[in-house]
N, C-alpha and C positions, 0 to 999 in steps of 0.2 A: 602547452603551446604558449609562447610569449604573447603578451597583449597586443603588440604591433602586428603580429602575424594573424591573430584572431580578427583584428579590425580590418586588415587587408582582405582576408577571406570573405568577410561579410560584405565589403565593398564590391568585390568581384561578383558575388551572388546577387547583389541588388542592381536593379537597372530601371530606367524610365521606359515605359511602353507608350510610344506615340502613335496616334491614329489607330486605336484598337478596333478590331472587327471580330465578328463571331459567326460561325456557321451553325452552332447549336448553343444550348444553355450552359455548358460548362467548358467551353473552348474559347481561346483567345489567340489572336494573331496581332502582331505589332508591325507597323509600317517600317520601323527602324531595326527590327530584330527578325532574322530569318526563322522559318519553321513554325509549326503549330504547337501551342502549349495548352496544358490542361489546368484548370483552376483547382487548387488544393481543397480537399475535404468535402467535395460535393459531387452529386450525380444527378444530372438532369435527364428528362425524357429524350430518347434517341430519335433522330430523324427517321422517316419511313424507310424501311429496308436496312437500317444500320444496326438493328438489334440482332446480335449473333445468336444462333440456336443454343438452347439450354442455358442462356444467361438470364438472370433475374433483373430485367431492365426496369427502370423507374417509370411508373405510369404518369400520364399527363399529356398536355399539348406541347409538342416540341417547338412549334412555331411561336407560341405565346412565350415560352421560356427564353427562346433566342431573342425575341423582340424586347422583352423586359430587360435582359442583360444589355442589349444595345442601348436602351434608354438610360441605364446606369453609367455607361462609359462614353456615350456620344459626345464628341468635341472635347474630351478630357485627355490629359496625359496621366497615365496610371503609374504608380510607384510599386514595383513588383520585386519579390525576392524568390529566387529559385530554391525550392525546398528539397526537391528530389528529381529523379529521372525514371520514367517507366520503362517497361520492357521493349517498347517500340522506339526508344531514344527521345521521346518527347519530354520537354521540361515540365515539371509540376511546379506551379508558381502560386504564390499568395500575393494578391494584388489589392491595393487601396486606391480609391478615387477620393482624394482629399483625406479625410479622417474615416471614411466609410470603407469597411472591408467588403469587397465584391462578393466573395463566397458567402459571407454571413447574410448579406442583403438578399441573395438568391434564396437562401433557406427561409429567411423571414417572410419573403413574398409567397412562399409555397410553390415556387417554380422549380425547386431542386430539393434534394434530401441530403442530410449529412451522411457521408460515406468515405471510407478509405483512410481518413486521417482526422485527428481532433482539431477543433478550431476554437479560438478565443473570440467569442462574439459579444464581448462586453462593451465594445465601442459604440459610436453613434449609429442609429438605425438608418435604413435607406430613406424612410419618410422624412427624417430630419434633415437629410442632405438634399433631397430633391425639392421638397416643399419650402416655400419662403417662411422665414422665421417671423412669428407674430408675437409681439410683447403685450401681455395683458396685465394691467395693474390690479393687484390683489387688494381686497378690502379686509382681508382676514388679519387678525392680530399676529404680529411676528412671533415666531416660536422662540422659546427661551433657549433651546438647544438645537443646533443643526443636526439633521438626520444623518446617520453614518452612511457612507457610500456603500452600495450593494457590492457583494463579492463578484468577481468575474464569472461570467457564465461560460462554462466549457461545454461545447457540443461534442459528445463522444462519437467515435467511429463505430458503425454497426457492422462492418465487414472487415476481415483481416487483410484482404488482398486488394491490389490496385487493378484497374482494367487490364485485361490481357494476361493476368497472372493468377486467375482463379484455379482452385485445385482441380476442377474438371478439365480445364484446358491442358494443364501440364500432366495430370494423371492419365489422360487418355493416350498420350503419345506412345508410351511403351507398348500398349495393347495394339495400337494401329500398326506399328512397325512389326510386331510379332505376327499379326495377321497377314501382312503383306509378304513376310518371309515365308510363312506356311503356304500361301497361295502360289508363290513362285516355285517352291519345292514341288508342289503337286503338279504344276504346269510342266516343269522339266520332266517329272516322272512320266506324265502322260505322253509327251513327245518321245521319250526313250522307249516306252512300251510299244507305241505305234510303229516306231522305226524297226524294232525287233520283229514285230508281227509282219511288217511289210517285207523284210528280208526273208522271212520263213514262208512267204506266200500264203499267209493265213488271212485272206481277204475278208472272210466273214467275221473275223474278230477285230478288225481294224477300228480304231477310234475315229468317230466322225469329225470332220473339219470344223463343224459348228461347235462341237464340244471343246476343241482346242482353242478356237477363237473366243468362246464364252469365258474360259478361264483367263485368257489374256485380257478380256474386257473388264473383269472384276479386279484386275491389278497384277496379273501374271505376264504382262507384255514384255518386261525385261527378260524373264526366263524363256519366253517364246522366241525372241530374237536370238538369244544366246544358243538355244537348242537348234535353231535353223542353221546357224553358222558352225557350231561345234559338231553336231550330229549329222549335218548335211541332210536334214529331213524337211520336206516341204519347200526347200530353197529354190527348186526349179519351177514351182507352181506360181505363176505371176498373179493369178486371181487371189490366191491365199495371201501372198505377200502384200497385195494392194489393200485387202481387208485389214490385215494386221497393221499396216501403215496408217490407215484411217483411224483405227482404234487408238494407236499411240498418239496421233495428233490430237484427238479429242481429249485424251488423258493429260497431255502436256498443257493444252489450253485451260482445262479445268484446274490444274495445279497452279498455273500462273494467276488465274482469277482468284483462287483461294488465298494465295500469298498476298495479292494486292488488297483483298478484303481485310485480311488480318492486319496488314500494315496501316492501311488508311482508317481502320476502325478504331 
C-alpha cells in the first residue's frame, strides 16, 4: 500500500473522544461519537447481572473499577485509535489521556486484567499523570554514564478470543440447533401418532394433551403449530390452542430477552 494511503487509513482510524463516560471498567462512550466502545487489551469486573453463564469473568469490585476509570478520563479529551471490531459491532479502541494509556493505567491500578490483545505499557504511569510532579534536588554525585532506557514492557494477552466470541459460545450453537430439530421431529411424530389413533377410535391409546404441550414447551412449538394446520389435529380445541399460544408467547419473549442480553453484554 502506498505511504499516503497508509497515512490516510491511520487518520481515519484515529479520533478525538470528547466528554468520555463509562458504565463499567472497560467501556467508553464519547459525546461526539455514537455507540459504545470497548477498551483494547483489558477485562474489568462485570456489573451485577452482566456476567454471562459459563464465562470466566474477572473478579473484583465493578463499581470501583468504573469509578477509577472515570477519574482517569474526567474532563479530558482522549485520543483514540480503533484497533478492531467485535462480534457485536462495537469498536475496540486504544485510548490515551495525554501520554497515559488508559488500558495500561487500569491494569496498573489492579482494577482490570490484561486480556484479548497485547498492550505496550512502557509509557508514563497513571500515578505520574494524575499526581502533581515534584522536583527533588539530589545531593548524590552525578553518574558518569547515563543508565540505558528500559525496554518496552509488553503485556501479553492471556485469552485468544474477544468478548462474545469464546469457543463455548460458538461451539454450542450447532448442538442447540440439532437439539431443537430433534425435539420438533418428535413433537410432529407425536401429533401424527395421536391423529392416527383418534381416527381409529383407539381412545385408550391416545397421547395426553399435557404430553403434547410439554414437548411444545421444551422447544417443539413450531412443529406443534405446523401439525395442527397440516394434520388438522387439535385445531378445533380452543383450550388446547390457547395453551399453545401462551407457550409460544413465553418462548418468543425469552428469545427476545436472550438476544438483547447478548447484544448489550
